[in-house]
C-alpha positions in Angstrom: -11.5 -19.2 0.4 -10.5 -17.5 3.6 -13.1 -15.5 5.8 -12.0 -12.2 4.4 -12.5 -13.3 0.8 -15.9 -14.8 1.7 -16.9 -11.6 3.4 -15.9 -9.3 0.5 -16.8 -11.8 -2.2 -13.5 -11.6 -3.9 -10.8 -14.3 -4.4 -7.2 -13.0 -4.2 -4.8 -14.6 -6.7 -1.8 -14.5 -4.3 -2.6 -15.4 -0.7 1.0 -14.8 0.5 0.9 -11.2 -0.9 -2.4 -10.6 0.8 -1.0 -11.9 4.1 2.0 -9.6 3.6 -0.2 -6.6 2.9 -2.3 -7.2 6.0 0.6 -7.9 8.5 1.7 -5.0 10.7 5.4 -4.8 11.7 4.5 -5.1 15.3 3.7 -8.8 14.9 7.4 -9.7 14.7 8.0 -7.7 17.9 5.2 -9.3 19.7 6.1 -12.9 18.7 9.9 -12.4 18.9 10.1 -14.0 15.4 10.8 -12.5 12.1 7.7 -12.1 9.9 7.2 -10.4 6.7 5.2 -7.2 7.1 3.5 -4.6 5.0 6.2 -1.9 5.1 7.6 -2.9 1.7 4.1 -2.7 0.1 3.4 0.5 2.0 6.6 2.1 0.5 5.4 1.0 -3.0 1.9 2.3 -2.4 3.2 5.7 -1.2 5.3 6.0 -4.4 2.3 5.2 -6.6 0.1 7.7 -4.8 2.8 10.4 -5.1 2.9 9.7 -8.9 -0.9 9.9 -9.2 -1.1 13.2 -7.2 1.9 14.7 -9.0 0.4 14.0 -12.4 -3.0 15.4 -11.3 -1.5 18.6 -10.0 0.7 19.0 -13.0 -2.3 18.7 -15.3 -4.6 20.9 -13.2 -2.2 23.8 -12.7 0.0 24.0 -15.8 1.2 27.5 -15.1 2.0 27.0 -11.4 5.7 26.8 -10.7 7.4 24.5 -8.2 6.8 25.7 -4.7 3.5 27.3 -5.6 4.8 30.6 -7.0 
């Protein structure tokens, strides 16, 4: 178990995915080597959040038209 998992008392199933999620794109620039980074997962997360908020707003304001009119 790595220090993060010990601290939060949670064992991640996929340590490579965890490393990807926690790796900022600047690491590749700093080390002059290509590393995976979290941009792919950030893109996916943004899409999921958009879906959640869109569904919430659609349900909360059934008569509101697109654009707020």
